[in-house]
C-alpha positions as CSV (number, residue, x, y, z in Angstrom):
1,M,137.9,135.9,114.5
2,K,134.6,135.4,112.5
3,T,136.4,133.2,110.0
4,T,137.8,131.0,112.7
5,R,134.3,130.6,114.2
6,A,132.8,129.9,110.8
7,L,135.4,127.2,110.1
8,A,134.9,125.5,113.5
9,L,131.2,125.5,113.0
10,L,131.6,124.0,109.5
11,A,133.9,121.3,110.8
12,T,131.6,120.5,113.6
13,T,128.7,120.3,111.2
14,L,130.6,118.0,108.8
15,L,131.7,115.7,111.6
16,T,128.2,115.4,113.1
17,T,126.6,114.6,109.8
18,G,129.2,112.1,108.9
19,L,130.5,114.0,105.8
20,A,134.0,114.3,107.2
21,S,136.4,112.2,109.3
22,A,138.0,113.5,112.5
23,T,141.3,112.0,111.3
24,A,141.3,113.4,107.7
25,P,142.6,116.8,107.3
26,I,140.0,119.3,105.8
27,G,140.9,120.3,102.2
28,N,143.2,117.3,101.6
29,A,143.8,117.4,97.9
30,A,143.8,113.6,97.7
31,T,140.2,113.5,99.0
32,P,137.5,115.0,96.9
33,P,135.0,117.1,98.8
34,A,131.8,115.5,100.0
35,T,128.7,116.1,97.9
36,V,125.5,117.1,99.9
37,R,122.3,116.0,98.3
38,A,118.9,117.1,98.9
39,P,116.7,114.8,100.9
40,G,114.9,112.2,98.6
41,T,117.5,112.3,96.0
42,S,120.3,109.9,95.3
43,A,123.8,109.8,93.7
44,P,124.1,108.7,90.1
45,G,124.1,105.0,89.8
46,T,122.2,104.4,93.1
47,S,118.5,103.9,93.5
48,A,116.3,106.1,95.7
49,L,113.1,104.9,97.2
50,G,110.0,106.3,95.7
51,T,106.4,106.5,96.7
52,S,103.7,104.3,95.3
53,L,100.2,104.6,96.7
54,R,96.7,103.3,95.9
55,L,94.2,106.1,96.9
56,T,90.6,105.6,97.2
57,V,87.7,107.9,98.0
58,A,84.2,106.6,98.9
59,H,81.0,108.5,99.5
60,G,80.0,107.2,102.9
61,E,81.5,105.9,106.2
62,T,83.4,102.9,104.8
63,P,86.0,102.5,102.0
64,S,83.6,100.5,100.0
65,S,80.5,102.8,100.3
66,G,78.7,103.8,97.2
67,T,81.0,103.6,94.2
68,P,84.6,104.1,95.4
69,R,87.0,106.0,93.2
70,T,90.5,104.6,93.0
71,V,93.7,106.1,91.5
72,T,97.4,105.1,91.6
73,L,100.0,107.8,92.7
74,E,103.7,107.3,92.0
75,C,106.2,110.0,93.0
76,P,109.7,110.4,91.9
77,P,112.2,108.8,91.4
78,Y,109.8,106.3,89.9
79,G,108.8,107.3,86.4
80,G,105.2,107.7,87.3
81,T,104.3,105.4,84.5
82,A,101.5,103.8,86.6
83,T,100.1,106.9,87.9
84,T,96.5,107.6,87.2
85,H,96.1,110.5,89.6
86,P,94.9,113.7,87.9
87,D,97.4,115.9,89.5
88,P,100.4,113.8,90.6
89,V,102.9,116.7,90.9
90,T,100.8,118.5,93.5
91,A,99.6,115.4,95.3
92,C,103.3,114.1,95.6
93,R,104.4,117.6,96.9
94,L,101.7,117.4,99.6
95,V,102.5,113.9,100.7
96,D,106.2,114.9,100.9
97,S,105.3,118.0,102.8
98,V,104.1,115.7,105.7
99,N,106.7,113.0,105.2
100,G,104.0,110.5,104.3
101,D,102.0,111.1,107.5
102,L,98.6,111.8,105.8
103,D,97.0,112.5,109.2
104,R,99.0,115.8,109.3
105,L,97.6,117.0,106.1
106,D,95.7,120.4,106.5
107,V,96.0,122.1,103.1
108,D,93.4,124.8,103.3
109,P,92.0,125.2,106.8
110,G,88.8,127.2,106.4
111,V,85.0,127.0,106.8
112,C,82.8,124.2,105.5
113,T,79.2,123.6,106.3
114,D,78.4,121.3,109.2
115,Q,76.3,119.2,107.0
116,Y,77.1,115.5,107.6
117,D,77.6,113.8,104.3
118,P,80.7,111.5,105.0
119,Y,83.5,110.7,102.6
120,T,86.1,108.0,103.4
121,A,89.6,108.3,102.1
122,T,92.2,105.5,102.2
123,A,95.8,105.1,101.0
124,S,97.9,102.1,101.0
125,G,101.3,101.3,99.6
126,T,104.8,102.6,100.3
127,Y,106.2,106.1,101.0
128,R,109.9,106.4,100.4
129,G,110.2,102.6,100.8
130,H,108.2,102.4,104.0
131,P,104.7,100.9,104.3
132,L,101.9,103.4,104.4
133,S,98.3,102.7,105.4
134,F,95.8,105.5,106.0
135,R,92.0,105.7,106.4
136,H,90.0,108.7,107.5
137,T,86.3,109.6,107.2
138,Y,85.6,113.3,106.6
139,G,82.4,115.0,107.6
140,N,81.7,116.1,104.0
141,H,83.4,116.6,100.6
142,C,84.4,120.2,101.5
143,V,86.3,119.0,104.7
144,L,88.0,116.3,102.6
145,L,89.2,118.8,100.0
146,R,90.2,121.5,102.5
147,T,92.1,119.0,104.6
148,A,93.7,116.6,102.0
149,G,93.7,118.9,99.0
150,A,94.9,117.4,95.7
151,V,96.0,114.1,97.4
152,F,92.3,112.9,97.4
153,D,90.9,115.2,94.8
154,F,89.9,112.9,92.0
């Protein structure tokens, strides 16, 4: 009985995800089984969309305050040859953890002083082939690092 339910659930899942056809028999020897790939990966011979961002941190309330620091972040499947970010692996992992929505970053919620010493962070470019534009002014450097972590730690 459990096997029948498991097979029915598997068939329903395959049909709703488009990995199987309602008219093709399951287990047909002439049809190879579907390969399920992790999100963000691609089949051999196809190109997946990577992430390429220009990140800026400025000490002040505008992106051009003081002397802005700028780095480039490229995430797989690009080779990362243009990356100038000091910790691209961690930064890419964080950007992927929020699906490119940098407003959702909250890496290390914790206590920072209430001292107002603003830092403005910006990001522009593409995330998995989609345009990305971000700008946020944080109350101080501690808040910037606790919220955005390695993404804007340069």
